[in-house]
BALOBA-1460 file (C-alpha; in Angstrom, 3 decimals):
// residues 321
<rec num="1" residu="m" x="-63.575" y="25.715" z="-109.201"/>
<rec num="2" residu="p" x="-60.170" y="27.025" z="-110.355"/>
<rec num="3" residu="i" x="-59.810" y="30.684" z="-111.230"/>
<rec num="4" residu="l" x="-59.362" y="31.308" z="-114.936"/>
<rec num="5" residu="a" x="-56.224" y="32.797" z="-116.410"/>
<rec num="6" residu="a" x="-56.465" y="35.836" z="-118.666"/>
<rec num="7" residu="k" x="-57.915" y="35.064" z="-122.088"/>
<rec num="8" residu="s" x="-55.909" y="37.607" z="-124.074"/>
<rec num="9" residu="d" x="-52.864" y="39.863" z="-123.966"/>
<rec num="10" residu="s" x="-54.953" y="42.856" z="-122.897"/>
<rec num="11" residu="t" x="-54.155" y="43.890" z="-119.361"/>
<rec num="12" residu="p" x="-56.399" y="46.599" z="-117.946"/>
<rec num="13" residu="r" x="-54.963" y="48.571" z="-115.061"/>
<rec num="14" residu="i" x="-56.035" y="47.291" z="-111.638"/>
<rec num="15" residu="t" x="-55.575" y="49.250" z="-108.413"/>
<rec num="16" residu="v" x="-55.358" y="47.458" z="-105.077"/>
<rec num="17" residu="v" x="-55.090" y="49.409" z="-101.818"/>
<rec num="18" residu="t" x="-54.068" y="47.876" z="-98.496"/>
<rec num="19" residu="p" x="-54.768" y="49.999" z="-95.410"/>
<rec num="20" residu="s" x="-52.766" y="48.880" z="-92.395"/>
<rec num="21" residu="y" x="-52.034" y="49.784" z="-88.801"/>
<rec num="22" residu="n" x="-50.058" y="47.522" z="-86.451"/>
<rec num="23" residu="q" x="-50.961" y="44.393" z="-88.411"/>
<rec num="24" residu="g" x="-47.408" y="43.071" z="-88.611"/>
<rec num="25" residu="d" x="-48.522" y="39.547" z="-87.729"/>
<rec num="26" residu="f" x="-50.520" y="39.312" z="-90.963"/>
<rec num="27" residu="l" x="-49.180" y="42.056" z="-93.254"/>
<rec num="28" residu="e" x="-46.532" y="40.023" z="-95.073"/>
<rec num="29" residu="q" x="-49.033" y="37.343" z="-96.057"/>
<rec num="30" residu="t" x="-51.340" y="40.016" z="-97.435"/>
<rec num="31" residu="l" x="-48.566" y="41.669" z="-99.454"/>
<rec num="32" residu="q" x="-47.464" y="38.333" z="-100.878"/>
<rec num="33" residu="s" x="-51.017" y="37.392" z="-101.853"/>
<rec num="34" residu="v" x="-51.259" y="40.564" z="-103.962"/>
<rec num="35" residu="l" x="-47.743" y="40.635" z="-105.392"/>
<rec num="36" residu="q" x="-47.729" y="36.932" z="-106.263"/>
<rec num="37" residu="q" x="-50.730" y="37.455" z="-108.516"/>
<rec num="38" residu="d" x="-48.018" y="38.174" z="-111.103"/>
<rec num="39" residu="y" x="-50.389" y="40.606" z="-112.767"/>
<rec num="40" residu="p" x="-48.494" y="42.812" z="-115.249"/>
<rec num="41" residu="n" x="-50.500" y="46.027" z="-114.927"/>
<rec num="42" residu="l" x="-50.995" y="46.331" z="-111.173"/>
<rec num="43" residu="q" x="-50.989" y="49.519" z="-109.147"/>
<rec num="44" residu="y" x="-50.490" y="48.464" z="-105.549"/>
<rec num="45" residu="i" x="-50.743" y="51.135" z="-102.853"/>
<rec num="46" residu="v" x="-50.135" y="50.404" z="-99.164"/>
<rec num="47" residu="v" x="-51.247" y="53.025" z="-96.641"/>
<rec num="48" residu="d" x="-49.760" y="52.541" z="-93.178"/>
<rec num="49" residu="g" x="-51.107" y="54.772" z="-90.420"/>
<rec num="50" residu="g" x="-47.840" y="54.985" z="-88.483"/>
<rec num="51" residu="s" x="-47.472" y="51.436" z="-87.157"/>
<rec num="52" residu="s" x="-45.206" y="50.842" z="-84.167"/>
<rec num="53" residu="d" x="-44.804" y="47.073" z="-84.662"/>
<rec num="54" residu="q" x="-42.781" y="45.144" z="-87.275"/>
<rec num="55" residu="s" x="-44.849" y="46.549" z="-90.149"/>
<rec num="56" residu="g" x="-42.122" y="49.053" z="-91.073"/>
<rec num="57" residu="e" x="-39.537" y="46.335" z="-91.632"/>
<rec num="58" residu="i" x="-41.979" y="44.300" z="-93.697"/>
<rec num="59" residu="l" x="-42.824" y="47.280" z="-95.895"/>
<rec num="60" residu="d" x="-39.109" y="48.010" z="-96.382"/>
<rec num="61" residu="k" x="-38.623" y="44.417" z="-97.540"/>
<rec num="62" residu="y" x="-41.274" y="44.726" z="-100.258"/>
<rec num="63" residu="s" x="-41.023" y="48.441" z="-101.058"/>
<rec num="64" residu="e" x="-39.480" y="47.946" z="-104.511"/>
<rec num="65" residu="q" x="-42.377" y="45.711" z="-105.560"/>
<rec num="66" residu="i" x="-45.113" y="48.025" z="-104.249"/>
<rec num="67" residu="t" x="-46.151" y="50.940" z="-106.457"/>
<rec num="68" residu="q" x="-46.433" y="53.380" z="-103.551"/>
<rec num="69" residu="v" x="-46.172" y="53.182" z="-99.775"/>
<rec num="70" residu="i" x="-47.709" y="55.961" z="-97.675"/>
<rec num="71" residu="r" x="-46.550" y="56.088" z="-94.066"/>
<rec num="72" residu="e" x="-48.266" y="58.761" z="-92.034"/>
<rec num="73" residu="p" x="-50.940" y="59.068" z="-89.333"/>
<rec num="74" residu="d" x="-54.529" y="58.831" z="-90.561"/>
<rec num="75" residu="e" x="-58.050" y="59.045" z="-89.175"/>
<rec num="76" residu="g" x="-58.738" y="55.329" z="-89.464"/>
<rec num="77" residu="q" x="-59.392" y="52.653" z="-92.063"/>
<rec num="78" residu="s" x="-61.758" y="54.613" z="-94.293"/>
<rec num="79" residu="d" x="-59.397" y="57.602" z="-94.339"/>
<rec num="80" residu="a" x="-56.497" y="55.348" z="-95.322"/>
<rec num="81" residu="i" x="-58.477" y="53.794" z="-98.186"/>
<rec num="82" residu="c" x="-59.481" y="57.274" z="-99.388"/>
<rec num="83" residu="k" x="-55.811" y="58.214" z="-99.593"/>
<rec num="84" residu="g" x="-55.245" y="55.238" z="-101.851"/>
<rec num="85" residu="l" x="-58.328" y="55.983" z="-103.933"/>
<rec num="86" residu="n" x="-57.106" y="59.528" z="-104.503"/>
<rec num="87" residu="l" x="-54.009" y="58.088" z="-106.173"/>
<rec num="88" residu="a" x="-55.749" y="55.264" z="-108.034"/>
<rec num="89" residu="d" x="-55.246" y="55.205" z="-111.795"/>
<rec num="90" residu="g" x="-56.615" y="51.729" z="-112.438"/>
<rec num="91" residu="d" x="-59.713" y="50.795" z="-114.407"/>
<rec num="92" residu="f" x="-60.817" y="48.587" z="-111.493"/>
<rec num="93" residu="f" x="-60.447" y="49.122" z="-107.755"/>
<rec num="94" residu="n" x="-60.704" y="47.296" z="-104.461"/>
<rec num="95" residu="w" x="-58.995" y="47.311" z="-101.084"/>
<rec num="96" residu="i" x="-57.560" y="44.227" z="-99.387"/>
<rec num="97" residu="n" x="-57.119" y="44.790" z="-95.672"/>
<rec num="98" residu="s" x="-53.811" y="43.885" z="-94.086"/>
<rec num="99" residu="d" x="-55.230" y="40.775" z="-92.423"/>
<rec num="100" residu="d" x="-57.006" y="39.474" z="-95.557"/>
<rec num="101" residu="l" x="-55.746" y="37.735" z="-98.701"/>
<rec num="102" residu="l" x="-56.244" y="37.616" z="-102.450"/>
<rec num="103" residu="m" x="-56.579" y="34.118" z="-103.867"/>
<rec num="104" residu="p" x="-54.174" y="33.098" z="-106.666"/>
<rec num="105" residu="g" x="-55.304" y="34.154" z="-110.126"/>
<rec num="106" residu="a" x="-58.028" y="36.535" z="-108.955"/>
<rec num="107" residu="l" x="-56.676" y="39.559" z="-110.823"/>
<rec num="108" residu="h" x="-56.231" y="37.590" z="-114.042"/>
<rec num="109" residu="e" x="-59.844" y="36.412" z="-113.944"/>
<rec num="110" residu="l" x="-61.007" y="39.936" z="-113.201"/>
<rec num="111" residu="a" x="-59.093" y="41.354" z="-116.167"/>
<rec num="112" residu="a" x="-60.258" y="38.625" z="-118.533"/>
<rec num="113" residu="n" x="-63.955" y="38.798" z="-117.679"/>
<rec num="114" residu="f" x="-64.808" y="42.349" z="-116.560"/>
<rec num="115" residu="t" x="-66.709" y="43.313" z="-119.719"/>
<rec num="116" residu="p" x="-68.348" y="46.683" z="-120.557"/>
<rec num="117" residu="d" x="-71.785" y="45.412" z="-119.500"/>
<rec num="118" residu="i" x="-70.573" y="44.742" z="-115.925"/>
<rec num="119" residu="d" x="-70.470" y="47.461" z="-113.263"/>
<rec num="120" residu="l" x="-69.461" y="45.345" z="-110.267"/>
<rec num="121" residu="y" x="-67.497" y="42.074" z="-110.422"/>
<rec num="122" residu="t" x="-67.875" y="39.816" z="-107.400"/>
<rec num="123" residu="f" x="-66.134" y="36.709" z="-106.077"/>
<rec num="124" residu="p" x="-67.118" y="34.399" z="-103.232"/>
<rec num="125" residu="v" x="-64.840" y="34.871" z="-100.217"/>
<rec num="126" residu="s" x="-63.373" y="32.211" z="-97.950"/>
<rec num="127" residu="v" x="-63.815" y="33.110" z="-94.270"/>
<rec num="128" residu="f" x="-61.119" y="31.608" z="-92.038"/>
<rec num="129" residu="g" x="-59.407" y="31.973" z="-88.694"/>
<rec num="130" residu="q" x="-57.222" y="30.183" z="-86.191"/>
<rec num="131" residu="d" x="-60.213" y="28.721" z="-84.363"/>
<rec num="132" residu="t" x="-62.612" y="28.841" z="-87.329"/>
<rec num="133" residu="e" x="-63.099" y="26.128" z="-89.906"/>
<rec num="134" residu="s" x="-63.071" y="27.920" z="-93.233"/>
<rec num="135" residu="y" x="-66.359" y="28.396" z="-95.042"/>
<rec num="136" residu="p" x="-67.411" y="30.294" z="-98.190"/>
<rec num="137" residu="m" x="-69.340" y="33.547" z="-98.032"/>
<rec num="138" residu="r" x="-71.002" y="34.415" z="-101.315"/>
<rec num="139" residu="n" x="-71.935" y="37.784" z="-102.690"/>
<rec num="140" residu="e" x="-75.590" y="37.290" z="-103.634"/>
<rec num="141" residu="n" x="-78.669" y="39.280" z="-104.674"/>
<rec num="142" residu="l" x="-76.847" y="42.599" z="-104.636"/>
<rec num="143" residu="s" x="-78.980" y="45.614" z="-105.462"/>
<rec num="144" residu="a" x="-79.524" y="48.910" z="-103.682"/>
<rec num="145" residu="k" x="-83.196" y="48.057" z="-103.183"/>
<rec num="146" residu="a" x="-82.568" y="44.589" z="-101.713"/>
<rec num="147" residu="i" x="-79.936" y="45.866" z="-99.299"/>
<rec num="148" residu="l" x="-81.997" y="48.830" z="-98.138"/>
<rec num="149" residu="r" x="-85.124" y="46.677" z="-97.697"/>
<rec num="150" residu="s" x="-83.161" y="44.135" z="-95.602"/>
<rec num="151" residu="d" x="-84.141" y="41.484" z="-98.126"/>
<rec num="152" residu="r" x="-82.135" y="38.292" z="-98.446"/>
<rec num="153" residu="y" x="-78.701" y="39.331" z="-99.709"/>
<rec num="154" residu="s" x="-75.076" y="38.706" z="-98.840"/>
<rec num="155" residu="f" x="-71.902" y="40.669" z="-99.420"/>
<rec num="156" residu="c" x="-68.278" y="40.358" z="-98.364"/>
<rec num="157" residu="q" x="-66.125" y="43.357" z="-99.282"/>
<rec num="158" residu="p" x="-62.827" y="41.638" z="-100.302"/>
<rec num="159" residu="g" x="-64.775" y="39.975" z="-103.130"/>
<rec num="160" residu="l" x="-66.127" y="43.229" z="-104.620"/>
<rec num="161" residu="w" x="-64.368" y="44.945" z="-107.546"/>
<rec num="162" residu="f" x="-65.549" y="48.374" z="-108.640"/>
<rec num="163" residu="r" x="-64.985" y="50.456" z="-111.748"/>
<rec num="164" residu="t" x="-62.794" y="53.257" z="-110.414"/>
<rec num="165" residu="a" x="-64.427" y="56.069" z="-112.374"/>
<rec num="166" residu="m" x="-67.916" y="54.940" z="-111.336"/>
<rec num="167" residu="l" x="-66.831" y="54.626" z="-107.716"/>
<rec num="168" residu="r" x="-65.598" y="58.213" z="-107.720"/>
<rec num="169" residu="g" x="-68.698" y="59.333" z="-109.600"/>
<rec num="170" residu="c" x="-71.052" y="58.051" z="-106.907"/>
<rec num="171" residu="g" x="-69.174" y="59.976" z="-104.221"/>
<rec num="172" residu="g" x="-66.444" y="57.519" z="-103.269"/>
<rec num="173" residu="i" x="-65.857" y="56.309" z="-99.721"/>
<rec num="174" residu="d" x="-67.289" y="58.346" z="-96.847"/>
<rec num="175" residu="r" x="-64.245" y="58.851" z="-94.623"/>
<rec num="176" residu="s" x="-66.463" y="60.029" z="-91.739"/>
<rec num="177" residu="l" x="-67.644" y="56.420" z="-91.292"/>
<rec num="178" residu="n" x="-65.513" y="53.864" z="-89.462"/>
<rec num="179" residu="y" x="-67.519" y="50.628" z="-89.551"/>
<rec num="180" residu="g" x="-70.183" y="50.624" z="-92.257"/>
<rec num="181" residu="f" x="-68.436" y="52.593" z="-94.989"/>
<rec num="182" residu="d" x="-68.338" y="49.576" z="-97.339"/>
<rec num="183" residu="w" x="-72.102" y="49.024" z="-96.850"/>
<rec num="184" residu="d" x="-72.761" y="52.702" z="-97.516"/>
<rec num="185" residu="l" x="-70.541" y="52.699" z="-100.604"/>
<rec num="186" residu="l" x="-72.104" y="49.550" z="-102.034"/>
<rec num="187" residu="i" x="-75.630" y="50.950" z="-101.768"/>
<rec num="188" residu="r" x="-74.712" y="54.250" z="-103.431"/>
<rec num="189" residu="y" x="-72.709" y="52.492" z="-106.133"/>
<rec num="190" residu="l" x="-75.452" y="49.989" z="-106.977"/>
<rec num="191" residu="a" x="-78.093" y="52.715" z="-106.996"/>
<rec num="192" residu="a" x="-76.273" y="54.256" z="-109.960"/>
<rec num="193" residu="h" x="-74.558" y="51.187" z="-111.434"/>
<rec num="194" residu="p" x="-76.702" y="48.061" z="-110.883"/>
<rec num="195" residu="r" x="-75.150" y="45.471" z="-113.231"/>
<rec num="196" residu="v" x="-73.446" y="42.786" z="-111.134"/>
<rec num="197" residu="h" x="-71.475" y="39.718" z="-112.222"/>
<rec num="198" residu="y" x="-71.163" y="36.793" z="-109.814"/>
<rec num="199" residu="s" x="-68.056" y="34.658" z="-110.285"/>
<rec num="200" residu="q" x="-68.122" y="31.096" z="-108.967"/>
<rec num="201" residu="a" x="-64.404" y="31.051" z="-108.093"/>
<rec num="202" residu="v" x="-63.239" y="32.061" z="-104.624"/>
<rec num="203" residu="g" x="-61.322" y="35.309" z="-105.104"/>
<rec num="204" residu="a" x="-60.275" y="36.375" z="-101.604"/>
<rec num="205" residu="a" x="-60.005" y="35.245" z="-97.998"/>
<rec num="206" residu="f" x="-61.377" y="37.123" z="-94.995"/>
<rec num="207" residu="r" x="-59.543" y="36.470" z="-91.732"/>
<rec num="208" residu="l" x="-61.280" y="36.348" z="-88.361"/>
<rec num="209" residu="h" x="-59.020" y="37.004" z="-85.376"/>
<rec num="210" residu="p" x="-59.504" y="38.401" z="-81.863"/>
<rec num="211" residu="d" x="-58.519" y="41.955" z="-82.825"/>
<rec num="212" residu="s" x="-60.560" y="42.261" z="-86.018"/>
<rec num="213" residu="k" x="-63.379" y="44.803" z="-85.892"/>
<rec num="214" residu="t" x="-65.923" y="42.241" z="-87.041"/>
<rec num="215" residu="v" x="-65.083" y="39.817" z="-84.228"/>
<rec num="216" residu="v" x="-64.846" y="42.519" z="-81.544"/>
<rec num="217" residu="e" x="-68.153" y="44.203" z="-82.379"/>
<rec num="218" residu="f" x="-70.324" y="41.139" z="-82.992"/>
<rec num="219" residu="a" x="-69.015" y="39.419" z="-79.856"/>
<rec num="220" residu="k" x="-70.594" y="42.107" z="-77.674"/>
<rec num="221" residu="d" x="-73.377" y="40.870" z="-75.419"/>
<rec num="222" residu="d" x="-75.238" y="44.142" z="-75.804"/>
<rec num="223" residu="v" x="-76.319" y="44.302" z="-79.448"/>
<rec num="224" residu="q" x="-77.045" y="48.010" z="-79.019"/>
<rec num="225" residu="a" x="-73.321" y="48.558" z="-78.417"/>
<rec num="226" residu="n" x="-72.379" y="47.013" z="-81.781"/>
<rec num="227" residu="r" x="-70.846" y="49.906" z="-83.680"/>
<rec num="228" residu="f" x="-71.585" y="48.372" z="-87.078"/>
<rec num="229" residu="l" x="-75.295" y="48.383" z="-86.226"/>
<rec num="230" residu="m" x="-75.132" y="51.813" z="-84.613"/>
<rec num="231" residu="e" x="-73.516" y="53.293" z="-87.698"/>
<rec num="232" residu="s" x="-76.021" y="51.637" z="-90.026"/>
<rec num="233" residu="a" x="-78.777" y="53.859" z="-88.591"/>
<rec num="234" residu="q" x="-76.631" y="56.924" z="-89.309"/>
<rec num="235" residu="i" x="-76.046" y="55.689" z="-92.850"/>
<rec num="236" residu="r" x="-79.767" y="55.157" z="-93.441"/>
<rec num="237" residu="d" x="-80.459" y="58.714" z="-92.267"/>
<rec num="238" residu="k" x="-77.969" y="60.023" z="-94.805"/>
<rec num="239" residu="l" x="-79.133" y="57.836" z="-97.687"/>
<rec num="240" residu="e" x="-82.841" y="58.474" z="-97.155"/>
<rec num="241" residu="s" x="-82.238" y="62.170" z="-97.708"/>
<rec num="242" residu="a" x="-79.992" y="61.672" z="-100.735"/>
<rec num="243" residu="l" x="-81.377" y="58.767" z="-102.770"/>
<rec num="244" residu="s" x="-84.535" y="58.552" z="-104.893"/>
<rec num="245" residu="p" x="-87.944" y="58.473" z="-103.162"/>
<rec num="246" residu="k" x="-88.316" y="54.781" z="-104.044"/>
<rec num="247" residu="l" x="-85.004" y="53.848" z="-102.447"/>
<rec num="248" residu="a" x="-85.707" y="56.068" z="-99.440"/>
<rec num="249" residu="s" x="-88.995" y="54.195" z="-98.993"/>
<rec num="250" residu="a" x="-87.118" y="50.895" z="-99.300"/>
<rec num="251" residu="s" x="-84.773" y="51.995" z="-96.520"/>
<rec num="252" residu="r" x="-87.638" y="52.928" z="-94.210"/>
<rec num="253" residu="l" x="-89.108" y="49.469" z="-94.762"/>
<rec num="254" residu="g" x="-85.690" y="47.977" z="-94.070"/>
<rec num="255" residu="r" x="-85.539" y="49.698" z="-90.683"/>
<rec num="256" residu="r" x="-88.796" y="47.956" z="-89.713"/>
<rec num="257" residu="r" x="-87.813" y="44.649" z="-91.263"/>
<rec num="258" residu="q" x="-84.432" y="44.270" z="-89.551"/>
<rec num="259" residu="p" x="-85.892" y="43.418" z="-86.104"/>
<rec num="260" residu="w" x="-88.100" y="40.846" z="-87.821"/>
<rec num="261" residu="n" x="-85.061" y="39.277" z="-89.494"/>
<rec num="262" residu="d" x="-83.304" y="39.137" z="-86.124"/>
<rec num="263" residu="y" x="-86.370" y="37.371" z="-84.705"/>
<rec num="264" residu="l" x="-86.223" y="34.779" z="-87.509"/>
<rec num="265" residu="i" x="-82.564" y="34.075" z="-86.814"/>
<rec num="266" residu="k" x="-83.177" y="33.708" z="-83.086"/>
<rec num="267" residu="t" x="-86.101" y="31.365" z="-83.747"/>
<rec num="268" residu="l" x="-84.078" y="29.169" z="-86.111"/>
<rec num="269" residu="d" x="-81.234" y="28.978" z="-83.598"/>
<rec num="270" residu="d" x="-83.545" y="27.733" z="-80.836"/>
<rec num="271" residu="r" x="-83.130" y="23.982" z="-81.310"/>
<rec num="272" residu="d" x="-84.989" y="23.146" z="-78.097"/>
<rec num="273" residu="r" x="-88.242" y="24.430" z="-79.495"/>
<rec num="274" residu="s" x="-90.818" y="22.490" z="-81.503"/>
<rec num="275" residu="p" x="-90.218" y="23.287" z="-85.212"/>
<rec num="276" residu="l" x="-93.965" y="23.161" z="-85.884"/>
<rec num="277" residu="g" x="-94.707" y="25.495" z="-82.989"/>
<rec num="278" residu="a" x="-92.038" y="27.933" z="-84.143"/>
<rec num="279" residu="a" x="-93.331" y="27.811" z="-87.733"/>
<rec num="280" residu="c" x="-96.875" y="28.508" z="-86.578"/>
<rec num="281" residu="e" x="-95.729" y="31.492" z="-84.557"/>
<rec num="282" residu="i" x="-93.853" y="32.921" z="-87.539"/>
<rec num="283" residu="f" x="-96.936" y="32.429" z="-89.739"/>
<rec num="284" residu="w" x="-99.366" y="34.130" z="-87.334"/>
<rec num="285" residu="r" x="-96.989" y="36.990" z="-86.599"/>
<rec num="286" residu="s" x="-96.542" y="37.454" z="-90.355"/>
<rec num="287" residu="l" x="-100.297" y="37.907" z="-90.783"/>
<rec num="288" residu="k" x="-100.250" y="40.757" z="-88.250"/>
<rec num="289" residu="q" x="-97.580" y="42.730" z="-90.130"/>
<rec num="290" residu="p" x="-97.602" y="41.429" z="-93.725"/>
<rec num="291" residu="r" x="-95.661" y="44.297" z="-95.298"/>
<rec num="292" residu="v" x="-92.733" y="43.729" z="-92.970"/>
<rec num="293" residu="a" x="-92.860" y="39.976" z="-92.490"/>
<rec num="294" residu="c" x="-93.954" y="38.588" z="-95.876"/>
<rec num="295" residu="s" x="-90.561" y="38.069" z="-97.480"/>
<rec num="296" residu="t" x="-88.312" y="35.386" z="-98.928"/>
<rec num="297" residu="r" x="-86.499" y="35.297" z="-95.577"/>
<rec num="298" residu="s" x="-89.725" y="34.343" z="-93.809"/>
<rec num="299" residu="l" x="-90.522" y="31.664" z="-96.383"/>
<rec num="300" residu="g" x="-86.994" y="30.333" z="-96.060"/>
<rec num="301" residu="a" x="-87.274" y="30.201" z="-92.269"/>
<rec num="302" residu="l" x="-90.559" y="28.283" z="-92.500"/>
<rec num="303" residu="a" x="-89.051" y="25.835" z="-94.982"/>
<rec num="304" residu="r" x="-86.011" y="25.225" z="-92.787"/>
<rec num="305" residu="l" x="-88.139" y="24.627" z="-89.708"/>
<rec num="306" residu="l" x="-90.488" y="22.188" z="-91.414"/>
<rec num="307" residu="s" x="-87.604" y="20.380" z="-93.125"/>
<rec num="308" residu="r" x="-86.515" y="19.190" z="-89.689"/>
<rec num="309" residu="y" x="-89.401" y="16.743" z="-89.805"/>
<rec num="310" residu="v" x="-88.155" y="15.446" z="-93.143"/>
<rec num="311" residu="r" x="-84.646" y="15.006" z="-91.744"/>
<rec num="312" residu="p" x="-85.282" y="13.834" z="-88.174"/>
<rec num="313" residu="k" x="-81.859" y="12.221" z="-87.753"/>
<rec num="314" residu="f" x="-80.133" y="15.466" z="-88.658"/>
<rec num="315" residu="y" x="-82.407" y="17.435" z="-86.349"/>
<rec num="316" residu="q" x="-81.849" y="15.077" z="-83.427"/>
<rec num="317" residu="a" x="-78.082" y="15.084" z="-83.960"/>
<rec num="318" residu="s" x="-78.115" y="18.888" z="-83.990"/>
<rec num="319" residu="r" x="-80.059" y="18.951" z="-80.727"/>
<rec num="320" residu="d" x="-77.634" y="16.522" z="-79.096"/>
<rec num="321" residu="q" x="-74.529" y="18.548" z="-79.969"/>
């Protein structure tokens, strides 16, 4: 679906921040994807943490088109984004990392359709990489309760656009976090500002490459060493002491439910196992811990397993791959 152009002459101020450190291989593409939006009321801030590669030359090339370039050491990605947020004067805010991209027309759609009854505007995001066939990742079922409960939801940060004043009002970005700060921010933001709009047009692209934090952490054999997961426990500790009793209770349930969700994923991935046997095991285990296991994820897993009998050719082809 093509992204819509602006419907009127009104052009709300939009702030985009790009944090960067030694991403010279990708930085120019990122800058071009933002600048070529041709959006007339853009505040574009690039925060470079003292890169030693070709990033300096690239920033010099585009410096006259960028609202502000900050070049100084920082404490990491979240600290760099905070520096940009401190300077933000836009009505709407997001950060586009220096290995990601904005899709053409995204800012015009945002400006045309971000109405007063919307707190968070979301786009699907295209995930791509040199050895990865691109696929869409949708932002779906976003609420503080769903995220904390580990219900079925999906979010991809480059497709999230916040109201700047509301973002600051909920405490902004926690610069002490290095991996899960977007997850932490989204929960706090939605707890106070729950109205979400879901666009159908792809608004950004998320790049997977060998040096990206997502690839590095989730490629680890020892799940306990995954720093995204390690930091999520720290974030839950913080949120459970700060949010409402209902949301704190939702988070405690989410801690118990996450291992169950991991079990469902592992079971679905085991193509050598009888689908009926796996479905029966999920059902009986659900009866033993109904509060944790009775969820839309469990129902979805059962449906997917049993559908393999309806689509035997597909199932057999999957097994043979």
